[in-house]
C-alpha positions as CSV (number, residue, x, y, z in Angstrom):
1,M,-52.3,38.9,-2.9
2,L,-54.5,37.8,0.0
3,G,-55.1,34.5,-1.5
4,L,-51.4,34.1,-2.3
5,G,-50.6,34.9,1.3
6,T,-53.1,32.4,2.6
7,M,-51.6,29.7,0.5
8,T,-48.1,30.5,1.7
9,S,-49.0,30.3,5.4
10,C,-50.7,26.9,4.9
11,E,-47.6,25.3,3.4
12,D,-46.3,22.1,5.1
13,K,-42.6,21.3,5.2
14,L,-41.6,17.7,5.0
15,E,-38.6,16.9,7.4
16,L,-36.8,13.6,6.8
17,V,-34.1,11.9,8.9
18,N,-31.4,10.4,6.9
19,P,-30.9,6.9,8.2
20,N,-27.3,6.9,7.1
21,Q,-26.5,10.1,9.2
22,Q,-28.1,9.2,12.6
23,T,-27.2,11.3,15.7
24,T,-27.4,10.7,19.4
25,G,-30.6,12.8,19.2
26,T,-32.4,10.6,16.7
27,Y,-30.9,7.2,17.3
28,G,-31.4,4.9,20.2
29,Q,-35.1,5.6,20.7
30,T,-36.3,2.0,20.1
31,A,-35.4,-1.4,21.4
32,A,-34.4,-2.3,17.8
33,D,-31.8,0.6,17.8
34,L,-30.5,-0.6,21.1
35,E,-30.1,-4.1,19.9
36,E,-27.8,-2.8,17.3
37,G,-25.8,-1.0,19.9
38,V,-25.5,-4.4,21.9
39,I,-24.2,-5.9,18.7
40,A,-21.7,-3.1,18.3
41,A,-20.5,-3.6,21.8
42,Y,-19.8,-7.3,21.1
43,N,-18.0,-6.4,17.9
44,H,-15.6,-4.2,19.9
45,I,-14.4,-7.1,22.1
46,R,-13.1,-8.9,19.0
47,M,-10.8,-6.2,17.9
48,E,-6.9,-6.0,17.8
49,G,-6.5,-4.5,21.1
50,S,-9.3,-6.4,22.9
51,Y,-9.3,-10.1,22.2
52,A,-8.5,-10.6,18.7
53,R,-4.7,-10.4,19.1
54,V,-2.7,-8.1,21.1
55,G,-5.2,-7.4,23.9
56,Y,-5.4,-11.2,24.5
57,N,-1.7,-12.1,24.0
58,I,-0.3,-9.4,26.4
59,D,-1.7,-11.2,29.4
60,V,-0.7,-14.6,28.0
61,C,3.0,-13.6,27.8
62,R,2.8,-11.7,31.1
63,G,2.5,-15.1,32.8
64,D,5.2,-17.6,33.5
65,E,3.9,-20.3,31.2
66,V,4.6,-18.4,27.9
67,W,7.6,-16.6,26.5
68,N,8.2,-14.5,23.5
69,S,10.3,-16.6,21.2
70,S,10.2,-14.1,18.3
71,Q,12.3,-11.6,20.3
72,V,10.5,-8.8,18.7
73,W,6.8,-8.1,18.7
74,Y,5.8,-9.0,22.3
75,M,9.1,-8.7,23.9
76,P,8.4,-5.6,26.1
77,F,5.3,-7.2,27.5
78,D,7.0,-10.5,28.1
79,D,9.9,-8.8,29.9
80,L,7.6,-6.6,31.8
81,N,9.4,-3.4,30.7
82,E,7.1,-2.0,28.3
83,P,8.1,1.8,27.6
84,F,5.5,4.4,28.0
85,T,6.4,5.6,24.5
86,D,5.3,2.5,22.8
87,E,1.9,3.0,21.1
88,I,1.2,-0.8,21.0
89,G,0.9,-0.7,24.8
90,Q,-2.1,1.7,24.3
91,W,-4.1,-0.5,21.8
92,S,-6.0,-2.2,24.5
93,W,-6.7,1.1,26.2
94,R,-8.2,2.2,22.9
95,E,-10.3,-0.6,22.2
96,W,-11.9,-1.0,25.6
97,Y,-12.8,2.6,25.7
98,Y,-14.4,2.4,22.4
99,T,-16.5,-0.4,23.9
100,I,-17.3,1.5,27.0
101,N,-18.5,4.4,24.8
102,V,-21.1,2.2,23.1
103,C,-22.2,0.6,26.4
104,N,-22.6,4.0,28.1
105,F,-24.8,5.2,25.1
106,V,-27.1,2.2,25.4
107,L,-27.3,2.5,29.1
108,S,-28.4,6.1,28.8
109,R,-31.4,5.0,26.9
110,C,-32.3,2.3,29.4
111,G,-33.5,4.1,32.4
112,E,-32.8,3.5,36.1
113,N,-35.7,1.5,37.2
114,N,-35.1,-2.1,36.1
115,A,-38.5,-3.2,37.2
116,E,-40.1,-1.0,34.5
117,L,-38.1,-2.5,31.8
118,S,-39.5,-5.1,29.3
119,T,-37.8,-8.5,29.2
120,Q,-36.1,-7.5,26.0
121,M,-34.9,-4.2,27.5
122,Q,-33.7,-5.9,30.6
123,R,-31.5,-8.2,28.4
124,I,-30.2,-5.3,26.5
125,K,-29.3,-3.4,29.7
126,G,-27.8,-6.6,31.3
127,Q,-25.6,-7.4,28.3
128,V,-24.1,-3.9,28.0
129,L,-23.5,-3.8,31.9
130,F,-21.7,-7.1,31.6
131,I,-19.6,-5.8,28.5
132,R,-18.8,-2.6,30.4
133,G,-17.7,-4.5,33.4
134,L,-15.6,-6.7,31.3
135,S,-14.1,-3.7,29.6
136,Y,-13.1,-2.1,32.9
137,Y,-12.0,-5.5,34.3
138,N,-9.4,-5.6,31.5
139,L,-8.5,-1.9,31.8
140,V,-7.7,-2.0,35.6
141,G,-6.0,-5.4,35.1
142,Y,-3.6,-3.9,32.5
143,Y,-3.3,-0.1,33.4
144,Q,-4.1,-0.1,37.2
145,N,-5.8,3.2,37.4
146,P,-7.7,4.1,34.3
147,P,-10.2,6.9,34.2
148,L,-13.9,5.9,35.1
149,I,-16.6,7.2,32.7
150,T,-20.0,5.8,33.2
151,D,-22.4,8.7,32.1
152,Y,-22.8,9.1,28.5
153,S,-23.7,12.8,28.9
154,A,-20.3,13.4,30.3
155,Y,-19.0,13.3,26.7
156,S,-20.9,16.6,26.0
157,S,-18.0,18.6,27.4
158,L,-14.2,18.5,27.4
159,D,-14.1,18.1,31.1
160,G,-16.1,14.9,30.9
161,L,-14.2,13.7,27.8
162,Y,-10.9,14.3,29.5
163,A,-11.7,12.3,32.5
164,A,-9.4,12.2,35.4
165,N,-7.9,9.2,37.3
166,V,-7.2,11.1,40.5
167,V,-9.8,12.8,42.7
168,E,-9.0,15.8,44.7
169,G,-8.5,14.6,48.4
170,D,-7.2,11.1,47.4
171,A,-4.6,10.2,50.1
172,D,-4.1,6.7,48.6
173,E,-2.3,6.6,45.2
174,N,-4.3,3.4,44.6
175,A,-7.7,4.9,45.3
176,Q,-8.6,4.8,41.6
177,Y,-7.8,1.2,41.4
178,D,-10.4,0.5,44.0
179,R,-12.9,2.9,42.5
180,V,-12.8,1.2,39.2
181,L,-13.0,-2.3,40.8
182,D,-16.0,-1.2,42.7
183,Q,-17.7,-0.2,39.5
184,V,-16.8,-3.6,37.9
185,E,-18.3,-5.4,40.9
186,A,-21.5,-3.2,40.5
187,D,-21.9,-3.8,36.8
188,F,-21.5,-7.5,37.0
189,A,-23.8,-7.7,40.0
190,E,-26.5,-5.8,38.4
191,A,-26.1,-7.8,35.1
192,M,-26.6,-11.0,37.2
193,T,-30.1,-9.7,38.1
194,L,-31.1,-8.7,34.5
195,L,-29.7,-11.5,32.4
196,P,-31.4,-15.0,32.0
197,T,-29.5,-18.1,32.7
198,K,-28.2,-20.1,29.7
199,D,-31.0,-22.5,30.2
200,E,-33.7,-19.8,30.2
201,G,-32.0,-18.0,27.2
202,G,-31.9,-21.1,25.0
203,E,-30.9,-20.3,21.4
204,W,-30.7,-16.7,22.4
205,A,-28.0,-17.3,25.0
206,K,-25.5,-18.8,22.6
207,G,-22.7,-16.3,22.1
208,R,-24.3,-13.8,24.5
209,A,-23.6,-12.9,28.2
210,T,-25.9,-14.6,30.5
211,S,-26.4,-14.4,34.3
212,G,-23.8,-17.2,34.6
213,A,-21.2,-15.2,32.7
214,A,-21.9,-12.2,34.9
215,A,-21.7,-14.3,38.1
216,G,-18.4,-15.9,37.0
217,Y,-16.8,-12.6,36.3
218,Y,-18.3,-11.1,39.4
219,A,-16.5,-13.8,41.4
220,R,-13.3,-13.2,39.5
221,T,-13.4,-9.5,40.4
222,L,-14.0,-10.2,44.0
223,M,-10.9,-12.3,44.1
224,V,-8.8,-9.7,42.8
225,R,-9.2,-7.9,46.1
226,H,-9.2,-11.1,48.1
227,K,-12.9,-11.1,49.0
228,Y,-12.8,-14.8,49.2
229,S,-15.9,-15.4,51.3
230,D,-18.0,-13.3,49.0
231,A,-16.6,-14.9,45.8
232,L,-17.1,-18.5,47.4
233,A,-20.7,-17.9,47.8
234,V,-21.1,-16.8,44.2
235,L,-19.1,-19.7,42.9
236,K,-21.1,-22.2,44.9
237,A,-24.3,-20.8,43.5
238,I,-22.9,-21.3,39.9
239,I,-22.0,-24.9,40.9
240,G,-25.4,-25.4,42.4
241,G,-27.2,-24.4,39.1
242,Q,-28.6,-21.0,40.2
243,Y,-27.3,-19.4,37.1
244,G,-27.6,-22.3,34.5
245,T,-26.5,-25.8,34.1
246,Y,-22.8,-26.2,33.5
247,K,-20.7,-29.2,33.4
248,L,-17.2,-30.3,32.2
249,M,-17.0,-31.5,28.6
250,K,-15.9,-35.2,28.5
251,N,-13.3,-34.4,26.0
252,F,-10.9,-31.5,27.0
253,G,-10.2,-30.7,23.4
254,D,-13.7,-29.8,22.7
255,N,-13.0,-26.5,24.3
256,F,-10.5,-25.6,21.6
257,R,-12.2,-26.6,18.4
258,E,-14.3,-24.4,16.1
259,G,-17.8,-25.3,14.9
260,S,-21.3,-25.4,16.4
261,A,-20.7,-29.0,17.8
262,Y,-18.0,-27.6,20.1
263,E,-18.4,-23.7,20.7
264,N,-20.8,-22.3,23.2
265,N,-20.8,-25.8,24.9
266,D,-21.9,-26.9,28.3
267,E,-18.5,-25.9,29.9
268,S,-18.5,-22.3,28.6
269,L,-19.6,-19.5,30.7
270,F,-18.5,-16.8,28.2
271,E,-16.6,-16.9,25.0
272,V,-15.7,-14.5,22.2
273,Q,-17.5,-15.3,18.9
274,F,-15.3,-15.7,15.8
275,L,-16.7,-17.0,12.3
276,D,-15.6,-20.5,11.4
277,Y,-12.9,-21.1,8.7
278,G,-14.5,-20.8,5.3
279,T,-17.4,-18.7,6.3
280,Q,-15.3,-15.4,6.6
281,G,-15.0,-12.4,4.7
282,T,-11.7,-11.2,3.1
283,D,-10.7,-7.9,5.0
284,D,-8.8,-7.9,8.1
285,E,-10.6,-5.4,10.5
286,W,-7.7,-4.6,12.9
287,T,-9.0,-1.5,14.6
288,P,-12.4,0.2,15.4
289,V,-11.9,2.7,12.5
290,N,-10.7,0.1,10.1
291,T,-14.2,-1.1,9.4
292,S,-15.4,-3.3,6.6
293,A,-18.7,-4.8,5.5
294,N,-16.7,-7.8,4.5
295,A,-14.6,-8.4,7.6
296,T,-12.9,-11.7,8.3
297,Q,-14.2,-11.7,11.9
298,G,-11.6,-14.2,13.0
299,S,-8.7,-13.8,15.5
300,A,-5.0,-13.7,14.9
301,I,-4.2,-15.7,18.0
302,E,-3.2,-18.7,15.8
303,S,-1.0,-16.3,13.8
304,N,1.0,-15.4,16.9
305,F,1.3,-18.9,18.2
306,G,1.9,-20.8,14.9
307,P,5.3,-22.2,14.2
308,G,7.3,-20.3,11.6
309,D,7.8,-23.4,9.3
310,F,4.0,-23.7,9.2
311,G,3.4,-20.1,8.2
312,G,2.9,-18.8,11.6
313,W,4.4,-15.5,12.9
314,A,6.2,-17.5,15.5
315,D,5.8,-15.0,18.4
316,L,4.8,-17.0,21.6
317,S,5.9,-20.4,22.8
318,A,5.0,-22.6,25.8
319,S,7.6,-22.6,28.7
320,P,9.7,-25.7,29.3
321,W,8.5,-25.6,32.9
322,L,4.9,-26.0,31.7
323,Y,5.8,-28.9,29.4
324,N,7.8,-30.7,32.1
325,L,5.0,-30.1,34.6
326,F,2.7,-32.2,32.5
327,K,5.2,-35.0,32.2
328,K,5.6,-35.3,36.0
329,E,2.2,-37.1,36.4
330,R,0.5,-39.8,34.3
331,T,-3.1,-40.8,34.2
332,T,-4.5,-43.8,36.1
333,S,-3.9,-45.8,33.0
334,G,-0.3,-44.8,32.6
335,K,-0.8,-42.3,29.8
336,L,0.2,-38.7,29.5
337,D,-2.3,-36.0,30.6
338,P,-4.4,-35.5,27.5
339,R,-4.4,-31.7,28.2
340,L,-0.8,-31.7,27.1
341,Y,-1.9,-32.8,23.6
342,W,-4.1,-29.7,23.2
343,T,-1.8,-27.3,25.0
344,I,1.8,-27.9,23.5
345,G,2.5,-29.2,20.0
346,T,5.2,-31.8,20.7
347,Y,5.7,-35.3,19.4
348,E,4.9,-37.9,22.0
349,A,4.7,-41.8,21.7
350,D,1.4,-41.5,23.6
351,W,-0.4,-39.6,20.9
352,E,-0.2,-42.4,18.3
353,G,-3.8,-43.2,17.7
354,F,-5.0,-40.4,20.0
355,E,-7.2,-37.8,18.5
356,F,-5.5,-36.5,15.4
357,G,-2.3,-38.4,16.2
358,N,1.2,-36.9,16.2
359,V,0.5,-34.1,13.7
360,C,1.4,-30.6,13.2
361,Y,-1.1,-29.0,10.7
362,T,-1.7,-32.5,9.2
363,T,2.1,-33.1,8.8
364,A,3.3,-36.1,10.6
365,M,5.8,-35.5,13.5
366,S,8.6,-37.6,14.6
367,N,10.6,-38.0,17.7
368,D,13.9,-36.9,16.1
369,N,12.5,-33.9,14.1
370,F,11.6,-31.2,16.5
371,V,9.0,-28.6,15.4
372,V,9.9,-25.3,17.2
373,T,8.0,-22.1,17.2
374,N,10.7,-19.7,16.0
375,N,13.6,-21.1,13.9
376,N,16.1,-18.7,15.4
377,Y,15.3,-19.0,19.1
378,G,13.3,-22.3,19.3
379,G,10.4,-22.7,21.7
380,L,7.7,-25.3,22.1
381,P,4.7,-24.5,19.9
382,I,1.4,-23.7,21.6
383,A,-1.5,-25.8,20.4
384,K,-4.4,-24.0,22.1
385,W,-6.5,-21.7,20.0
386,T,-4.9,-23.0,16.8
387,N,-5.5,-25.7,14.3
388,L,-2.3,-27.5,14.9
389,R,-4.1,-30.7,16.2
390,T,-7.5,-30.3,14.5
391,G,-6.7,-31.4,11.0
392,L,-8.7,-28.5,9.5
393,Y,-5.9,-27.2,7.3
394,D,-2.2,-27.9,6.6
395,K,-0.6,-24.5,7.6
396,V,-1.5,-21.3,9.5
397,V,-3.9,-19.0,7.7
398,T,-2.4,-15.7,8.9
399,G,-4.2,-12.6,9.8
400,L,-7.7,-12.4,11.4
401,H,-8.7,-15.8,10.2
402,D,-8.6,-18.2,13.2
403,G,-12.2,-19.2,13.7
404,I,-11.9,-20.9,17.2
405,N,-14.0,-19.0,19.7
406,L,-12.0,-17.9,22.7
407,R,-13.5,-19.5,25.8
408,M,-12.8,-16.7,28.3
409,M,-14.3,-18.5,31.2
410,R,-15.0,-22.2,31.5
411,Y,-16.7,-24.3,34.2
412,S,-13.4,-25.7,35.2
413,D,-12.3,-22.3,36.3
414,V,-15.4,-22.0,38.5
415,L,-14.4,-25.3,40.1
416,L,-10.7,-24.4,40.7
417,R,-11.6,-20.9,41.9
418,A,-14.2,-22.3,44.4
419,A,-11.3,-24.6,45.7
420,E,-9.1,-21.7,46.0
421,C,-11.6,-19.6,47.9
422,E,-12.6,-22.5,50.1
423,N,-9.0,-23.0,51.0
424,E,-8.5,-19.3,51.8
425,V,-11.7,-19.3,54.0
426,N,-11.6,-22.6,55.6
427,G,-8.8,-24.7,54.3
428,P,-7.5,-27.1,53.6
429,T,-10.8,-29.0,53.4
430,Q,-12.2,-32.1,51.7
431,Q,-14.6,-29.8,49.8
432,A,-11.7,-28.0,48.2
433,I,-10.1,-31.3,47.3
434,N,-13.3,-32.6,45.8
435,W,-13.6,-29.6,43.4
436,I,-10.0,-30.0,42.3
437,N,-10.5,-33.7,41.8
438,E,-13.6,-33.0,39.6
439,V,-11.2,-31.3,37.1
440,R,-8.5,-33.8,37.6
441,N,-10.9,-36.7,36.9
442,R,-11.7,-35.3,33.5
443,A,-8.0,-35.8,32.7
444,E,-8.0,-39.2,34.3
445,L,-5.6,-38.3,36.9
446,A,-5.7,-39.9,40.4
447,D,-7.6,-38.2,43.1
448,L,-5.8,-36.0,45.5
449,K,-6.1,-36.7,49.2
450,L,-6.6,-34.2,51.9
451,S,-4.2,-36.0,54.2
452,D,-1.4,-34.9,51.7
453,F,-2.1,-31.3,52.3
454,N,-1.7,-30.4,56.0
455,T,-1.6,-26.6,55.5
456,K,-3.4,-23.9,53.5
457,D,-0.1,-22.9,51.9
458,K,0.5,-26.4,50.6
459,L,-2.9,-26.7,48.9
460,F,-2.6,-23.2,47.5
461,E,0.7,-24.3,45.9
462,Q,-1.1,-27.2,44.3
463,I,-3.7,-25.1,42.9
464,A,-1.7,-22.2,41.8
465,N,1.3,-24.0,40.3
466,V,0.0,-27.5,39.3
467,E,-3.7,-27.6,38.7
468,R,-4.3,-24.1,37.1
469,P,-1.3,-24.3,34.9
470,K,-2.3,-27.8,33.4
471,E,-5.8,-26.7,32.9
472,F,-5.4,-23.3,31.6
473,G,-1.8,-23.2,30.4
474,C,-1.3,-20.6,27.5
475,E,-4.7,-19.0,28.0
476,F,-5.6,-15.5,29.0
477,G,-5.5,-14.9,32.8
478,R,-2.2,-16.1,34.2
479,G,-0.7,-12.6,34.2
480,L,-3.7,-11.3,36.1
481,D,-3.4,-14.2,38.7
482,L,0.3,-13.4,39.4
483,I,-0.7,-9.8,40.4
484,R,-3.7,-10.8,42.6
485,W,-1.6,-13.5,44.3
486,G,1.1,-10.9,45.1
487,F,3.9,-13.0,43.5
488,F,5.8,-9.7,42.7
489,Y,5.9,-8.6,46.1
490,S,7.6,-11.7,47.7
491,A,11.3,-12.6,47.1
492,D,10.7,-16.4,47.0
493,R,7.6,-16.0,44.8
494,L,9.5,-13.6,42.4
495,Q,12.4,-16.2,42.1
496,Q,9.8,-18.9,41.5
497,I,8.4,-17.2,38.5
498,K,11.8,-16.5,37.2
499,D,12.5,-20.1,37.4
500,H,9.3,-21.0,35.6
501,A,9.9,-18.6,32.7
502,A,13.6,-19.7,32.2
503,V,14.3,-20.8,28.6
504,N,17.2,-21.7,26.4
505,F,17.5,-20.7,22.8
506,W,17.6,-23.6,20.4
507,T,18.2,-24.0,16.6
508,K,18.2,-27.3,14.7
509,A,21.6,-26.4,13.1
510,D,23.2,-25.9,16.6
511,Y,21.7,-29.2,17.7
512,E,22.7,-31.2,14.6
513,S,26.3,-29.8,14.6
514,G,26.7,-30.7,18.4
515,A,27.1,-27.2,19.5
516,I,24.3,-27.9,22.0
517,Q,23.2,-31.2,23.3
518,F,19.8,-30.2,25.0
519,T,16.4,-30.5,23.2
520,P,13.6,-27.9,23.4
521,K,11.8,-30.2,25.7
522,D,14.4,-30.3,28.4
523,A,14.0,-28.7,31.8
524,V,15.9,-25.5,32.1
525,S,18.1,-24.4,34.9
526,Y,17.6,-20.8,35.8
527,G,21.3,-20.4,36.7
528,A,22.4,-21.2,33.2
529,C,19.6,-20.2,30.9
530,S,19.5,-18.0,27.9
531,K,16.9,-15.7,29.5
532,S,14.0,-15.4,31.9
533,S,11.2,-13.1,31.3
534,F,11.0,-11.7,34.9
535,D,14.7,-10.7,35.2
536,T,13.9,-7.3,33.7
537,W,10.8,-6.6,35.8
538,I,11.2,-3.6,38.2
539,P,8.6,-2.5,40.8
540,G,5.4,-1.3,39.3
541,H,5.8,-2.9,35.8
542,E,3.6,-5.8,36.6
543,F,1.0,-3.4,35.0
544,L,1.5,-1.6,31.7
545,P,2.1,2.1,31.7
546,I,-0.3,4.6,30.4
547,Y,0.9,5.7,27.1
548,Q,2.6,9.1,27.0
549,G,0.6,10.3,24.0
550,T,-2.5,9.7,25.9
551,L,-1.1,11.6,29.0
552,N,-0.1,14.5,26.8
553,D,-3.7,14.6,25.3
554,N,-5.5,14.5,28.6
555,P,-4.3,17.1,31.2
556,N,-6.4,15.5,33.9
557,L,-4.6,12.1,33.6
558,V,-1.6,11.0,35.6
559,G,0.6,7.9,35.2
560,N,0.5,4.7,37.1
561,S,3.0,2.6,38.9
562,A,4.7,1.5,35.7
563,N,5.0,5.1,34.6
564,G,6.8,6.0,37.7
565,S,8.4,2.6,38.5
566,T,7.0,2.7,42.0
567,S,6.3,-0.5,44.0
568,N,2.8,-1.7,44.9
569,A,3.9,-3.9,47.6
570,S,2.8,-1.5,50.3
571,Y,-0.8,-1.3,49.0
572,F,-0.9,-5.1,48.9
573,Q,0.4,-5.3,52.5
574,Q,-1.8,-2.5,53.9
575,K,-4.8,-4.4,52.7
576,G,-3.7,-7.3,54.9
577,W,-3.5,-9.6,52.0
578,T,-1.4,-12.8,52.2
579,V,1.3,-13.9,49.7
580,H,1.6,-17.5,50.3
581,P,5.2,-18.7,50.8
582,V,6.7,-21.2,48.3
583,V,6.1,-24.8,49.3
584,N,7.7,-27.7,47.8
585,L,5.2,-30.4,46.8
């Protein structure tokens, strides 16, 4: 009995941790674990509601350069009257909070003292700070007053999980907007100090956030609240090479092709990584819970942009205003602006012998056979982020198969933002003109002359409604720009974007029968158009409403200006911000 008891008391128990059932208590204790967390954070920014489809395209069609030609899928976002009962409007909210959750977990394991971190841990922390900043940058740009959660331990209670977006004592209904932007600025600013430049990062930096990416987005965030002097200093530092060596690609089209020869190039500050065509899996991974080990890992941007006759979903089209803006000015050799080729898929005599020629998915185009986005409503096909001009395949491969990396910030944006900030602080100046001309020279357009811009307002008009649309037409960011510029809070600016967004429906049958005489390329008069996106805008709806289901689930959450249809003009005016008047160029 005594011996038996002795044997029992000496028994060792073997405790094993199941690697397939990790918990927050067992996972994340090593740098290798946290590297996986970083990868998970990057993975979440290429989901349906972030940048793989809806999350990207909502802002594209919020701008005045693009309209919803399908009249179905993106109509509420295009018309700026998204109902708070539409769950699609919540998809971006869902995705970015998934991303924030991952970032907060990794940050909870990094510690507060950055000086004590190894180089590897500094890079881990810097990347998730950047991605969290990016997440809140998108959330505040879409939903105006999202709840701010930065502490992973807050999830341990329902009070923390159901975060509020109003703090007791708030006298300003936009206080949360400023709080979130304060956090975004702080995240990007700290990431700038932790991350290497693209030059220092070398191969590691390809596809990852660097100090240059953080600096670029920090400047963008500062400009949201018109902190032009601060933003100008950051942009000058980027231009001066403090955060890595950037330059414009000689060929504008190299920013819109897939493959290692073009992606993560010298012009790119940050881009979303998608697998090239032919290297992908077979499963469309639309949501964070729809996971698959054999995911395609592409985007569906091309599916939304692609013409119906070539297998696309035919949702979004370029505005006639943008097309005719390109046509107004030719290069110094008398040719069309080459950026038109890569932006809008139309036949032009100039494209004979240029790049892949007059093609639409390898099919030859002709001057008398218009390719439209949607067969029922017309529309000029968008070429960006598609293979319409690349010769890669002969029709749209629908679903999450588009392998072109989304260049979310390019060096040309740094130059044009620097010009805008310089103009706001000191303008108009020759320095602002020089930065603009650097972008124009790539397109072989004649230099602008300072003598032609006698006021700050006139140079702003050139930047906002000529240079930026031609360089970034049909890309993410225009909707955010219209808000930060205050175009919704000025009668002449609101009318201007209504004019820009005016379209006429067009079908080949009506054209051939003589029922209509105009072509899809013709300029559209607002007074006699089929529709204009901004006609249905009412105050507050420049932002998306917070989904009613989310409000029902979270008792600490209140709606935003879109939920209540309340104007944000007073907030803009109380800040002392300027809405530049319309100037005829």
